[in-house]
All heavy atoms as an XYZ file, in Angstrom:
912
protein
N       0.852     -1.153     -0.120
C      -0.019     -0.027     -0.076
C       0.912      1.149      0.025
O       1.883      1.294      0.673
C      -0.862     -0.055      1.195
C      -1.834      1.222      1.312
S      -3.148      1.096      2.587
C      -4.163     -0.288      1.923
N       0.628      2.206     -0.832
C       1.366      3.365     -0.733
C       1.043      4.080      0.508
O      -0.111      4.180      0.939
C       1.001      4.305     -1.950
O      -0.377      4.684     -1.951
C       1.279      3.616     -3.288
N       1.995      4.704      1.122
C       1.824      5.188      2.459
C       1.658      6.744      2.134
O       2.361      7.307      1.195
C       3.012      4.937      3.428
O       4.113      5.387      2.779
C       2.954      3.461      3.729
N       0.960      7.344      3.098
C       0.775      8.770      2.974
C       2.208      9.528      3.432
O       2.763      9.083      4.407
C      -0.316      9.190      3.977
N       2.606     10.532      2.647
C       3.736     11.298      2.935
C       3.471     12.526      3.733
O       4.396     13.157      4.351
C       4.497     11.570      1.757
O       3.715     12.411      0.913
C       5.090     10.297      0.972
N       2.346     12.863      3.890
C       1.938     14.018      4.683
C       0.483     13.791      5.310
O      -0.141     12.765      4.915
C       1.867     15.320      3.896
O       0.736     15.419      3.190
N       0.075     14.504      6.248
C      -1.225     14.366      6.833
C      -2.332     14.689      5.856
O      -3.479     14.337      6.147
C      -1.396     15.258      8.097
O      -1.262     16.591      7.613
C      -0.480     14.960      9.199
N      -2.039     15.258      4.663
C      -3.093     15.502      3.673
C      -3.120     14.496      2.646
O      -3.955     14.661      1.686
C      -2.952     16.954      3.161
C      -3.058     18.131      4.146
C      -4.414     18.252      4.578
N      -5.340     18.833      3.809
C      -6.567     18.912      4.023
N      -7.081     18.596      5.199
N      -7.351     19.289      3.017
N      -2.297     13.545      2.611
C      -2.242     12.609      1.679
C      -2.936     11.231      2.327
O      -2.630     10.928      3.376
C      -0.881     12.075      1.138
C      -0.414     13.318      0.252
C       1.032     13.043     -0.244
O       1.247     11.875     -0.493
O       1.891     13.968     -0.391
N      -3.588     10.522      1.464
C      -4.123      9.231      2.007
C      -3.596      8.070      1.313
O      -3.166      8.027      0.191
C      -5.736      9.285      1.613
C      -6.510     10.468      2.280
C      -7.735     10.636      1.458
C      -6.681     10.225      3.710
N      -3.437      7.069      2.170
C      -2.756      5.783      1.612
C      -3.746      4.993      0.737
O      -4.975      4.926      1.134
C      -2.305      4.963      2.725
N      -3.219      4.485     -0.394
C      -4.144      3.743     -1.323
C      -3.313      2.470     -1.640
O      -2.099      2.413     -1.786
C      -4.305      4.503     -2.671
C      -5.193      5.621     -2.447
N      -4.638      6.809     -2.035
C      -6.499      5.877     -2.756
C      -5.648      7.801     -1.941
N      -6.691      7.315     -2.428
N      -3.986      1.314     -1.858
C      -3.281      0.150     -2.411
C      -2.854      0.464     -3.928
O      -3.390      1.144     -4.661
C      -4.239     -0.934     -2.381
C      -5.642     -0.269     -2.461
C      -5.403      1.015     -1.803
N      -1.579     -0.123     -4.115
C      -1.095     -0.091     -5.527
C      -1.994     -1.025     -6.287
O      -2.749     -1.921     -5.741
C       0.367     -0.524     -5.645
O       0.451     -1.873     -5.262
C       1.272      0.395     -4.848
N      -1.846     -0.973     -7.628
C      -2.685     -1.866     -8.519
C      -2.416     -3.372     -8.009
O      -3.367     -4.160     -7.996
C      -2.459     -1.653     -9.866
C      -3.241     -2.562    -10.868
C      -2.936     -2.392    -12.348
N      -3.458     -1.219    -12.973
C      -3.440     -0.987    -14.113
N      -2.943     -1.775    -14.994
N      -4.097      0.076    -14.614
N      -1.283     -3.713     -7.977
C      -0.828     -5.066     -7.460
C      -1.366     -5.542     -6.134
O      -1.446     -6.762     -5.849
C       0.704     -5.273     -7.586
C       1.274     -5.039     -8.984
O       0.405     -5.323    -10.045
O       2.276     -4.875     -9.270
N      -1.627     -4.583     -5.367
C      -2.128     -4.844     -4.005
C      -3.552     -5.104     -3.953
O      -4.142     -5.547     -2.932
C      -1.718     -3.696     -3.095
C      -0.156     -3.815     -2.708
C       0.179     -2.600     -2.004
O      -0.361     -1.504     -2.045
O       1.191     -2.824     -1.217
N      -4.373     -4.764     -4.947
C      -5.787     -4.853     -4.987
C      -6.213     -6.252     -5.069
O      -5.677     -7.029     -5.960
C      -6.444     -3.895     -6.090
C      -6.004     -2.538     -5.988
C      -7.948     -4.182     -6.198
C      -6.513     -1.485     -6.991
N      -7.094     -6.680     -4.291
C      -7.568     -8.115     -4.217
C      -9.005     -8.245     -4.513
O      -9.822     -7.450     -4.085
C      -7.162     -8.718     -2.845
C      -5.716     -8.830     -2.532
C      -5.031     -9.824     -3.417
N      -3.586     -9.782     -3.154
C      -2.720     -9.317     -4.093
N      -3.099     -8.719     -5.206
N      -1.412     -9.438     -3.891
N      -9.359     -9.226     -5.183
C     -10.755     -9.320     -5.572
C     -11.604     -9.529     -4.318
O     -12.768     -8.882     -4.335
C     -10.927    -10.714     -6.517
C     -12.217    -11.052     -6.849
C     -12.940    -10.064     -7.745
C     -12.280    -12.387     -7.557
N     -11.259    -10.207     -3.315
C     -12.068    -10.373     -2.133
C     -12.401     -9.099     -1.477
O     -13.439     -8.674     -1.020
C     -11.589    -11.480     -1.213
C     -10.250    -11.256     -0.657
C      -9.091    -11.590     -1.514
O      -9.211    -12.026     -2.689
O      -7.923    -11.721     -0.955
N     -11.299     -8.183     -1.531
C     -11.455     -6.864     -0.937
C     -12.557     -5.980     -1.787
O     -13.292     -5.317     -1.209
N     -12.375     -6.115     -3.040
C     -13.324     -5.333     -3.967
C     -14.659     -5.804     -3.807
O     -15.627     -5.073     -3.661
C     -12.758     -5.503     -5.429
C     -13.856     -4.834     -6.349
C     -11.475     -4.794     -5.586
N     -14.898     -7.210     -3.774
C     -16.246     -7.639     -3.647
C     -16.827     -7.322     -2.288
O     -17.969     -6.999     -2.249
C     -16.236     -9.224     -3.865
C     -15.910     -9.665     -5.291
C     -15.797    -11.233     -5.311
C     -16.943     -9.142     -6.203
N     -16.070     -7.306     -1.246
C     -16.522     -6.951      0.046
C     -16.992     -5.456      0.109
O     -18.091     -5.139      0.624
C     -15.365     -7.109      1.143
C     -15.685     -6.454      2.457
N     -16.709     -6.993      3.283
C     -15.386     -5.374      2.992
C     -16.811     -6.222      4.351
N     -15.849     -5.155      4.157
N     -16.128     -4.652     -0.560
C     -16.488     -3.220     -0.510
C     -17.708     -3.037     -1.225
O     -18.547     -2.190     -0.886
C     -15.303     -2.454     -1.239
N     -17.987     -3.698     -2.304
C     -19.135     -3.511     -3.258
C     -20.359     -4.276     -2.641
O     -21.462     -3.942     -3.126
C     -18.827     -4.082     -4.711
C     -17.912     -3.292     -5.334
C     -17.500     -3.979     -6.759
C     -18.138     -1.743     -5.632
N     -20.215     -5.049     -1.629
C     -21.338     -5.768     -1.073
C     -22.268     -5.052     -0.269
O     -23.465     -5.400      0.093
C     -20.869     -7.006     -0.242
O     -20.237     -6.636      0.865
N     -21.789     -3.833      0.245
C     -22.735     -2.924      0.981
C     -23.431     -1.998      0.193
O     -22.987     -1.376     -0.683
C     -21.897     -2.142      2.012
C     -22.565     -1.267      2.811
O     -23.019     -1.789      3.937
O     -22.943     -0.115      2.530
N     -24.809     -1.916      0.375
C     -25.724     -1.131     -0.421
C     -25.245      0.338     -0.486
O     -25.278      1.050     -1.553
C     -27.041     -1.216      0.285
C     -27.059     -2.478      1.056
C     -25.569     -2.618      1.441
N     -24.846      0.968      0.536
C     -24.381      2.444      0.631
C     -23.016      2.593     -0.222
O     -23.061      3.493     -0.952
C     -24.067      2.874      2.112
C     -25.345      3.061      2.865
S     -26.459      4.281      2.277
C     -27.827      3.150      1.802
N     -22.192      1.563     -0.086
C     -20.953      1.666     -0.838
C     -21.299      1.523     -2.267
O     -20.589      2.210     -3.123
C     -19.929      0.723     -0.250
C     -19.396      1.109      1.108
C     -18.134      0.402      1.471
N     -18.404     -1.030      1.906
C     -18.620     -1.595      2.932
N     -18.578     -0.889      4.090
N     -18.693     -2.933      3.016
N     -22.203      0.660     -2.681
C     -22.520      0.396     -3.992
C     -23.235      1.708     -4.646
O     -22.933      2.067     -5.744
C     -23.314     -0.784     -4.129
C     -23.813     -1.247     -5.485
C     -22.571     -1.446     -6.296
C     -24.594     -2.533     -5.456
N     -23.939      2.293     -3.771
C     -24.571      3.461     -4.279
C     -23.481      4.610     -4.590
O     -23.565      5.222     -5.605
C     -25.540      4.001     -3.192
C     -26.287      5.393     -3.457
C     -27.084      5.331     -4.753
C     -27.099      5.751     -2.222
N     -22.471      4.712     -3.604
C     -21.404      5.646     -3.851
C     -20.676      5.321     -5.265
O     -20.440      6.318     -6.087
C     -20.446      5.686     -2.755
C     -21.098      6.267     -1.465
C     -19.212      6.321     -3.042
C     -20.289      5.897     -0.254
N     -20.319      4.060     -5.371
C     -19.710      3.720     -6.594
C     -20.585      3.937     -7.903
O     -20.092      4.419     -8.891
C     -19.224      2.209     -6.548
C     -18.749      1.615     -7.907
C     -18.255      2.046     -5.435
N     -21.796      3.687     -7.849
C     -22.694      3.908     -8.973
C     -22.794      5.356     -9.388
O     -22.615      5.708    -10.512
C     -24.102      3.439     -8.598
C     -24.288      1.994     -8.612
C     -25.715      1.491     -8.387
N     -26.605      1.881     -9.460
C     -27.866      1.927     -9.414
N     -28.544      1.686     -8.267
N     -28.559      2.256    -10.510
N     -22.788      6.274     -8.302
C     -22.763      7.670     -8.601
C     -21.466      8.103     -9.247
O     -21.333      8.999    -10.130
C     -23.124      8.439     -7.412
C     -24.523      8.303     -6.975
C     -25.129      9.242     -6.041
O     -24.630     10.447     -6.088
O     -26.100      8.957     -5.287
N     -20.353      7.655     -8.679
C     -18.935      7.888     -9.228
C     -18.929      7.376    -10.733
O     -18.275      8.090    -11.399
C     -17.935      7.251     -8.384
C     -17.720      8.028     -7.076
S     -16.228      7.226     -6.354
C     -16.423      7.937     -4.620
N     -19.503      6.248    -11.039
C     -19.363      5.653    -12.262
C     -19.879      6.531    -13.354
O     -19.438      6.509    -14.486
C     -19.935      4.301    -12.380
N     -20.954      7.237    -13.074
C     -21.594      8.157    -14.211
C     -21.081      9.598    -14.044
O     -21.497     10.392    -14.971
C     -23.128      8.142    -14.087
C     -23.576      6.742    -14.267
C     -23.659      8.621    -12.672
N     -20.250      9.928    -12.983
C     -19.837     11.287    -12.955
C     -18.683     11.607    -13.927
O     -17.972     10.736    -14.290
C     -19.158     11.544    -11.423
N     -18.685     12.865    -14.511
C     -17.703     13.093    -15.358
C     -16.370     13.662    -14.839
O     -15.334     13.990    -15.403
C     -18.168     14.131    -16.416
C     -19.296     13.623    -17.213
C     -19.832     14.725    -18.144
O     -19.200     15.691    -18.376
O     -21.002     14.403    -18.720
N     -16.364     13.918    -13.445
C     -15.156     14.419    -12.736
C     -15.265     13.803    -11.344
O     -16.221     13.060    -10.932
C     -15.308     15.902    -12.666
N     -14.208     13.922    -10.667
C     -14.237     13.414     -9.195
C     -15.203     14.225     -8.545
O     -15.428     15.413     -8.750
C     -12.719     13.602     -8.582
C     -11.675     12.623     -9.235
O     -12.061     11.729     -9.955
O     -10.420     12.879     -8.968
N     -15.637     13.519     -7.415
C     -16.725     14.090     -6.585
C     -16.292     14.357     -5.162
O     -15.601     13.457     -4.606
C     -18.032     13.170     -6.586
C     -18.649     12.869     -7.884
C     -19.623     11.864     -7.869
C     -19.235     14.260     -8.590
N     -16.629     15.358     -4.610
C     -16.414     15.715     -3.175
C     -17.276     14.761     -2.310
O     -18.390     14.396     -2.675
C     -16.592     17.217     -2.814
N     -16.706     14.527     -1.038
C     -17.635     13.605     -0.237
C     -18.919     14.351      0.140
O     -19.980     13.694      0.326
C     -16.713     13.479      1.159
S     -15.437     12.351      0.973
N     -18.878     15.704      0.130
C     -20.024     16.378      0.421
C     -21.104     16.238     -0.648
O     -22.353     16.608     -0.508
C     -19.808     17.830      0.704
O     -19.178     18.397     -0.393
N     -20.843     15.800     -1.926
C     -21.684     15.638     -2.863
C     -22.707     14.603     -2.650
O     -23.824     14.642     -3.005
C     -21.037     15.311     -4.193
C     -21.900     14.765     -5.439
C     -22.406     15.786     -6.207
C     -22.126     13.463     -5.518
C     -23.233     15.344     -7.225
C     -23.016     13.014     -6.559
C     -23.370     13.910     -7.436
O     -24.392     13.527     -8.401
N     -22.324     13.563     -1.845
C     -23.254     12.283     -1.539
C     -24.056     12.579     -0.397
O     -23.595     13.045      0.696
C     -22.351     11.047     -1.239
C     -21.334     10.839     -2.501
C     -20.149     11.330     -2.553
C     -21.825      9.957     -3.454
C     -19.232     11.082     -3.606
C     -21.100      9.628     -4.541
C     -19.732     10.192     -4.617
N     -25.304     12.460     -0.632
C     -26.267     12.382      0.509
C     -26.686     10.943      0.924
O     -27.436     10.419      0.140
C     -27.581     13.319      0.142
O     -27.075     14.523     -0.378
C     -28.513     13.508      1.291
N     -26.195     10.494      1.966
C     -26.497      9.166      2.364
C     -27.298      9.102      3.536
O     -27.099      9.931      4.549
C     -25.185      8.310      2.598
C     -24.256      8.163      1.383
C     -23.014      7.452      1.860
C     -24.966      7.450      0.240
N     -28.212      8.197      3.713
C     -29.040      8.264      5.079
C     -28.358      7.538      6.174
O     -28.870      6.707      6.894
C     -30.204      7.296      4.607
C     -29.655      6.331      3.543
C     -28.554      7.169      2.873
N     -27.065      7.952      6.456
C     -26.315      7.359      7.543
C     -25.555      8.573      8.225
O     -25.491      9.628      7.597
C     -25.358      6.242      7.088
C     -26.106      5.131      6.561
C     -24.437      6.790      6.113
N     -24.983      8.412      9.372
C     -24.253      9.448     10.024
C     -22.922      9.761      9.199
O     -22.506      8.986      8.469
C     -23.868      9.089     11.503
O     -22.876      7.872     11.366
C     -25.099      8.624     12.261
N     -22.400     10.905      9.636
C     -21.165     11.365      8.923
C     -20.050     10.347      9.185
O     -19.221     10.067      8.331
C     -20.762     12.746      9.494
C     -19.578     13.189      8.678
C     -19.372     14.726      9.084
C     -18.048     15.187      8.472
N     -17.637     16.576      8.832
N     -19.975      9.822     10.418
C     -18.856      8.832     10.635
C     -19.011      7.584      9.905
O     -18.113      6.985      9.417
C     -18.875      8.585     12.179
O     -20.007      7.967     12.632
N     -20.299      7.177      9.689
C     -20.482      5.997      8.954
C     -20.218      6.199      7.449
O     -19.615      5.342      6.774
C     -21.941      5.430      9.040
O     -22.283      5.180     10.517
C     -22.335      4.252      8.318
N     -20.548      7.450      6.987
C     -20.120      7.780      5.569
C     -18.638      7.739      5.401
O     -18.078      7.149      4.439
C     -20.603      9.181      5.336
O     -22.167      9.069      5.280
C     -20.227      9.554      3.831
N     -17.909      8.376      6.469
C     -16.449      8.323      6.455
C     -15.917      6.773      6.378
O     -15.039      6.572      5.601
C     -15.950      9.036      7.680
O     -16.331     10.358      7.556
C     -14.361      8.976      7.637
N     -16.535      6.036      7.079
C     -16.167      4.455      7.218
C     -16.374      3.970      5.805
O     -15.473      3.239      5.248
C     -16.983      3.686      8.175
C     -16.888      2.378      8.012
N     -15.704      1.662      8.479
C     -17.623      1.359      7.494
C     -15.965      0.338      8.164
N     -17.137      0.202      7.651
N     -17.415      4.185      5.057
C     -17.774      3.605      3.817
C     -16.619      4.074      2.812
O     -16.146      3.280      1.981
C     -19.213      4.016      3.347
C     -20.349      3.221      4.044
N     -20.245      1.816      4.221
C     -21.364      3.782      4.513
C     -21.309      1.469      4.842
N     -21.953      2.523      5.074
N     -16.273      5.300      2.828
C     -15.313      5.830      1.865
C     -13.941      5.209      2.108
O     -13.167      4.941      1.350
C     -15.254      7.446      1.897
C     -16.283      8.125      1.078
C     -17.333      8.580      1.696
C     -16.075      8.176     -0.221
C     -18.291      9.296      0.920
C     -17.014      8.793     -1.080
C     -18.236      9.368     -0.470
N     -13.650      4.969      3.447
C     -12.409      4.459      3.791
C     -12.323      2.951      3.225
O     -11.304      2.482      2.778
C     -12.088      4.456      5.281
C     -10.700      3.973      5.598
C     -10.462      3.981      7.086
N     -11.030      2.743      7.709
C     -11.999      2.671      8.635
N     -12.292      3.872      9.181
N     -12.441      1.602      9.054
N     -13.425      2.146      3.464
C     -13.489      0.788      2.986
C     -13.310      0.728      1.428
O     -12.436     -0.026      0.870
C     -14.722      0.061      3.315
C     -14.926     -1.264      2.718
C     -14.897     -0.097      4.852
N     -13.952      1.710      0.682
C     -13.857      1.713     -0.844
C     -12.367      2.075     -1.122
O     -11.863      1.565     -2.059
C     -14.720      2.758     -1.302
C     -16.162      2.310     -1.265
C     -17.127      3.526     -1.651
C     -16.461      1.202     -2.329
N     -11.782      2.929     -0.420
C     -10.337      3.449     -0.727
C      -9.338      2.285     -0.413
O      -8.488      1.982     -1.208
C      -9.957      4.759      0.048
C      -8.566      5.101     -0.193
C      -8.169      6.522      0.423
N      -8.618      6.598      1.759
C      -8.038      6.118      2.973
N      -7.004      5.348      2.843
N      -8.619      6.304      4.151
N      -9.492      1.718      0.857
C      -8.494      0.765      1.280
C      -8.633     -0.580      0.418
O      -7.687     -1.331      0.357
C      -8.574      0.510      2.685
C      -8.209      1.590      3.435
C      -8.398      1.452      5.077
O      -8.978      0.430      5.411
O      -7.867      2.253      5.851
N      -9.670     -0.745     -0.233
C      -9.916     -1.962     -1.080
C      -9.419     -1.611     -2.506
O      -9.292     -2.544     -3.324
C     -11.380     -2.419     -1.151
O     -12.202     -1.411     -1.768
N      -9.163     -0.459     -2.878
C      -8.631     -0.071     -4.140
C      -9.842      0.321     -5.117
O      -9.547      0.374     -6.239
N     -11.170      0.330     -4.718
C     -12.193      0.761     -5.527
C     -12.279      2.302     -5.996
O     -12.525      2.509     -7.150
C     -13.516      0.317     -4.844
C     -14.686      0.754     -5.815
C     -13.498     -1.221     -4.645
N     -11.821      3.062     -5.003
C     -11.823      4.528     -5.303
C     -10.449      4.995     -4.877
O      -9.715      4.441     -4.144
C     -12.911      5.119     -4.545
C     -12.653      5.240     -3.025
C     -14.192      4.780     -4.963
C     -13.576      6.218     -2.310
N     -10.147      6.239     -5.447
C      -8.956      6.944     -5.044
C      -9.497      8.308     -4.331
O     -10.590      8.838     -4.840
C      -8.016      7.313     -6.274
C      -8.585      8.312     -7.165
C      -7.809      8.654     -8.416
N      -8.486      9.345     -9.438
C      -9.475      8.903    -10.128
N      -9.856      7.675    -10.139
N     -10.115      9.831    -10.988
N      -8.912      8.689     -3.455
C      -9.282     10.017     -2.654
C      -8.105     10.838     -2.673
O      -6.977     10.424     -2.406
C      -9.610      9.628     -1.292
C     -11.003      8.932     -1.230
C     -11.508      8.802      0.347
O     -10.717      8.266      1.111
N     -12.738      9.260      0.565
N      -8.211     12.195     -2.829
C      -7.298     13.122     -2.918
C      -7.825     14.384     -2.265
O      -8.972     14.813     -2.557
C      -6.650     13.388     -4.147
N      -7.018     15.099     -1.397
C      -7.405     16.408     -0.995
C      -7.150     17.507     -2.055
O      -6.028     17.476     -2.654
C      -6.688     16.734      0.345
C      -7.214     16.220      1.600
C      -6.564     15.024      2.114
C      -8.364     16.598      2.141
C      -7.061     14.399      3.255
C      -8.931     15.934      3.237
C      -8.125     14.889      3.808
O      -8.725     14.322      4.962
N      -8.097     18.436     -2.192
C      -7.935     19.482     -3.095
C      -8.394     20.684     -2.354
O      -9.659     20.872     -2.098
C      -8.649     19.462     -4.429
C      -8.060     18.244     -5.267
C      -7.957     18.504     -6.804
N      -7.407     17.289     -7.331
C      -8.196     16.405     -8.062
N      -9.453     16.618     -8.027
N      -7.577     15.299     -8.479
N      -7.537     21.412     -1.782
C      -7.977     22.460     -0.782
C      -8.508     21.850      0.397
O      -7.879     20.947      0.939
N      -9.747     22.292      0.752
C     -10.391     21.665      1.995
C     -11.310     20.535      1.576
O     -11.822     19.838      2.559
C     -11.066     22.693      2.783
O     -12.155     23.212      1.879
C     -10.231     23.828      3.202
N     -11.339     20.219      0.363
C     -12.303     19.026     -0.128
C     -11.580     17.824     -0.386
O     -10.413     17.796     -0.777
C     -13.074     19.533     -1.433
N     -12.186     16.754     -0.010
C     -11.618     15.406     -0.251
C     -12.414     14.958     -1.636
O     -13.610     14.671     -1.394
C     -11.788     14.430      0.912
C     -11.073     13.224      0.615
C     -11.457     12.169      1.761
C     -10.924     12.597      3.103
N     -11.244     11.614      4.232
N     -11.709     14.710     -2.632
C     -12.416     14.389     -3.915
C     -12.160     12.875     -4.040
O     -11.151     12.278     -3.661
C     -11.770     15.092     -5.081
C     -12.018     16.680     -4.980
C     -11.496     17.291     -6.326
C     -13.517     16.884     -4.873
N     -13.202     12.308     -4.707
C     -13.308     10.811     -4.756
C     -13.433     10.511     -6.237
O     -14.270     11.049     -6.963
C     -14.435     10.327     -3.996
C     -14.386     10.765     -2.540
O     -13.639     10.036     -1.774
N     -15.122     11.786     -2.174
N     -12.755      9.416     -6.706
C     -12.882      8.955     -8.105
C     -12.875      7.441     -8.173
O     -12.153      6.887     -7.419
N     -13.612      6.815     -9.153
C     -13.636      5.341     -9.227
C     -12.281      5.042     -9.963
O     -11.813      5.584    -10.911
C     -14.739      5.075    -10.006
C     -15.053      3.476    -10.350
C     -15.256      2.816     -9.054
C     -16.209      3.306    -11.286
N     -11.669      3.973     -9.464
C     -10.369      3.470    -10.048
C     -10.658      2.407    -11.137
O     -10.194      1.381    -11.189
C      -9.419      2.899     -8.997
C      -8.854      3.854     -8.053
C      -7.978      3.275     -6.964
N      -6.826      2.677     -7.497
C      -5.820      2.130     -6.790
N      -5.896      2.243     -5.512
N      -4.747      1.727     -7.367
N     -11.504      2.935    -12.201
C     -12.051      2.027    -13.143
C     -10.840      1.381    -14.038
O     -10.912      0.189    -14.227
C     -12.980      2.749    -14.010
C     -13.667      1.991    -15.039
C     -14.568      2.638    -15.985
N     -15.618      3.276    -15.465
C     -16.822      2.843    -15.287
N     -17.183      1.641    -15.906
N     -17.777      3.423    -14.710
N      -9.917      2.159    -14.381
C      -8.702      1.731    -15.291
C      -7.983      0.433    -14.448
O      -7.710     -0.559    -14.980
C      -7.694      2.746    -15.510
C      -6.622      2.375    -16.384
C      -5.794      3.472    -16.904
O      -6.186      4.584    -17.172
O      -4.454      3.356    -16.599
N      -7.709      0.657    -13.151
C      -7.033     -0.377    -12.501
C      -8.025     -1.482    -12.322
O      -7.549     -2.705    -12.366
C      -6.620      0.149    -10.994
C      -5.516      1.212    -11.058
O      -4.689      1.158    -11.943
O      -5.450      2.028    -10.060
N      -9.184     -1.362    -11.889
C     -10.193     -2.419    -11.700
C     -10.382     -3.262    -13.074
O     -10.426     -4.476    -13.050
C     -11.469     -1.873    -11.134
C     -11.300     -1.355     -9.787
C     -12.608     -0.612     -9.260
C     -10.933     -2.464     -8.658
N     -10.483     -2.545    -14.137
C     -10.726     -3.204    -15.420
C      -9.453     -3.991    -15.883
O      -9.639     -5.061    -16.482
C     -11.019     -2.144    -16.547
C     -12.489     -1.705    -16.321
O     -13.281     -2.381    -15.736
O     -12.760     -0.658    -16.959
N      -8.341     -3.471    -15.467
C      -7.053     -4.287    -15.792
C      -6.932     -5.474    -15.037
O      -6.581     -6.549    -15.565
C      -5.807     -3.294    -15.530
N      -7.287     -5.414    -13.770
C      -7.198     -6.614    -12.873
C      -8.382     -7.507    -13.062
O      -8.184     -8.778    -12.946
C      -7.151     -6.087    -11.455
C      -5.888     -5.318    -10.985
C      -6.128     -4.640     -9.724
C      -4.705     -6.408    -10.986
N      -9.627     -7.015    -13.157
C     -10.851     -7.807    -13.184
C     -11.542     -7.397    -14.355
O     -12.648     -6.752    -14.202
C     -11.592     -7.741    -11.865
C     -10.730     -7.832    -10.574
C     -10.610     -6.654     -9.797
C      -9.966     -8.978    -10.263
C      -9.734     -6.637     -8.780
C      -9.191     -8.984     -9.174
C      -8.992     -7.810     -8.375
N     -11.218     -7.724    -15.467
C     -12.059     -7.229    -16.764
C     -13.503     -7.474    -16.635
O     -13.956     -8.545    -16.435
C     -11.381     -8.023    -18.032
C      -9.944     -8.395    -17.469
C     -10.201     -8.645    -15.923
N     -14.174     -6.390    -16.929
C     -15.630     -6.455    -16.981
C     -16.438     -6.535    -15.528
O     -17.573     -6.493    -15.466
N     -15.607     -6.714    -14.483
C     -16.266     -6.856    -13.201
C     -17.106     -5.599    -12.782
O     -18.262     -5.659    -12.445
C     -15.370     -7.232    -12.096
C     -15.927     -7.215    -10.671
C     -16.789     -8.432    -10.541
C     -14.655     -7.222     -9.669
N     -16.569     -4.538    -12.823
C     -17.259     -3.303    -12.362
C     -18.398     -3.031    -13.341
O     -19.561     -2.649    -12.732
C     -16.243     -2.031    -12.410
C     -15.348     -2.162    -11.187
C     -17.013     -0.769    -12.171
C     -15.891     -2.214     -9.791
N     -18.239     -3.049    -14.636
C     -19.316     -2.877    -15.445
C     -20.548     -3.858    -15.144
O     -21.733     -3.457    -15.135
C     -18.856     -3.103    -16.949
C     -19.395     -2.153    -17.913
C     -19.534     -0.763    -17.457
O     -18.674     -0.057    -17.019
O     -20.656     -0.243    -17.536
N     -20.259     -5.208    -14.849
C     -21.294     -6.229    -14.700
C     -21.970     -5.720    -13.239
O     -23.255     -5.940    -13.186
C     -20.817     -7.578    -14.687
C     -20.055     -8.109    -15.802
C     -21.041     -8.257    -17.122
N     -21.298     -7.052    -17.973
C     -20.332     -6.503    -18.718
N     -19.254     -7.104    -18.895
N     -20.699     -5.440    -19.409
N     -21.172     -5.456    -12.310
C     -21.798     -5.113    -10.980
C     -22.722     -3.804    -11.178
O     -23.760     -3.881    -10.522
C     -20.653     -4.862     -9.999
C     -21.169     -4.267     -8.669
C     -19.991     -6.244     -9.608
N     -22.192     -2.864    -11.908
C     -23.114     -1.685    -11.997
C     -24.319     -1.991    -12.891
O     -25.459     -1.498    -12.497
C     -22.204     -0.589    -12.710
C     -21.081      0.002    -11.967
C     -20.146      0.790    -12.912
C     -21.520      0.773    -10.786
N     -24.269     -2.770    -13.822
C     -25.435     -3.215    -14.700
C     -26.427     -4.027    -13.704
O     -27.644     -3.663    -13.677
C     -24.892     -4.092    -15.759
C     -24.410     -3.362    -16.902
C     -23.782     -4.272    -17.995
O     -24.010     -5.426    -17.974
O     -23.117     -3.765    -18.885
N     -25.813     -4.924    -12.945
C     -26.758     -5.704    -12.073
C     -27.375     -4.793    -10.972
O     -28.570     -4.995    -10.640
C     -25.776     -6.813    -11.379
N     -26.637     -3.879    -10.483
C     -27.192     -2.998     -9.544
C     -28.314     -2.045    -10.139
O     -29.406     -1.828     -9.515
C     -26.187     -1.960     -8.994
N     -28.146     -1.641    -11.350
C     -29.220     -0.769    -12.068
C     -30.431     -1.842    -12.375
O     -31.572     -1.294    -12.121
C     -28.652     -0.217    -13.289
N     -30.161     -3.007    -12.709
C     -31.319     -3.830    -12.968
C     -32.149     -4.157    -11.698
O     -33.288     -4.149    -11.746
C     -30.880     -5.196    -13.507
C     -30.339     -5.132    -15.011
C     -29.709     -6.579    -15.363
C     -31.633     -4.814    -15.835
N     -31.412     -4.345    -10.615
C     -32.029     -4.542     -9.359
C     -32.822     -3.295     -8.851
O     -34.000     -3.387     -8.474
C     -31.022     -4.956     -8.360
C     -31.638     -5.143     -6.944
C     -30.693     -5.634     -5.856
O     -29.827     -4.844     -5.428
O     -30.765     -6.851     -5.487
N     -32.227     -2.074     -8.999
C     -32.926     -0.926     -8.685
C     -34.332     -0.751     -9.533
O     -35.239     -0.393     -8.973
C     -32.011      0.320     -8.905
N     -34.146     -1.086    -10.877
C     -35.423     -1.006    -11.590
C     -36.472     -2.071    -11.105
O     -37.560     -1.709    -11.055
C     -35.062     -1.351    -13.088
C     -34.269     -0.168    -13.838
O     -34.315      0.957    -13.211
O     -33.733     -0.469    -14.917
N     -35.942     -3.245    -10.880
C     -36.828     -4.314    -10.371
C     -37.618     -3.964     -9.164
O     -38.824     -4.247     -8.993
C     -36.112     -5.694    -10.252
C     -36.852     -6.833     -9.856
C     -36.037     -8.078     -9.822
N     -34.875     -8.083     -9.006
C     -34.863     -8.266     -7.655
N     -36.059     -8.683     -7.183
N     -33.748     -8.249     -6.872
N     -36.821     -3.304     -8.245
C     -37.267     -3.068     -6.887
C     -38.027     -1.588     -6.882
O     -38.722     -1.238     -5.898
C     -36.234     -3.151     -5.829
C     -35.601     -4.431     -5.698
C     -34.389     -4.335     -4.740
C     -36.614     -5.494     -5.100
N     -37.902     -0.930     -7.987
C     -38.466      0.429     -8.055
C     -37.855      1.386     -7.125
O     -38.380      2.334     -6.591
N     -36.569      1.247     -6.841
C     -35.839      2.144     -6.026
C     -35.088      3.241     -6.803
O     -34.592      3.003     -8.011
C     -34.727      1.559     -5.078
O     -33.774      0.793     -6.053
C     -35.436      0.484     -4.183
N     -35.013      4.357     -6.386
C     -34.377      5.531     -7.025
C     -32.934      5.731     -6.508
O     -32.756      6.590     -5.733
C     -35.079      6.845     -6.917
C     -35.985      7.051     -8.030
O     -35.842      6.437     -9.139
O     -36.995      7.739     -7.950
N     -32.004      4.970     -6.608
C     -30.681      5.063     -6.065
C     -30.090      6.325     -6.755
O     -29.430      6.683     -7.415
C     -29.881      3.830     -6.230
C     -30.511      2.784     -5.343
O     -30.968      3.029     -4.327
O     -30.238      1.501     -5.629
């Protein structure tokens, strides 16, 4: 895992350190999957404050940490904002088609259940 060199940098796993079981665990939670779905359609990195989740701030922070530590997202400070982006290139290189299939399945499930994620 790359270690942070300052208090404003966050540690992320390198591509070689990303493991399938960690990615699947991160994507298994409905809130984390919702975050990933929103990032997947965004044209730019999104601030944590962009996401409105029905959980406490500390729980939201936990979800972002799980996604980052599993290698699903990257986080970087820009000014006072923490920006988040999907590590699609790394995930597609390691697990071709996985993220696309998970996102498609999540969209189908949302349609089937009539939820507006």
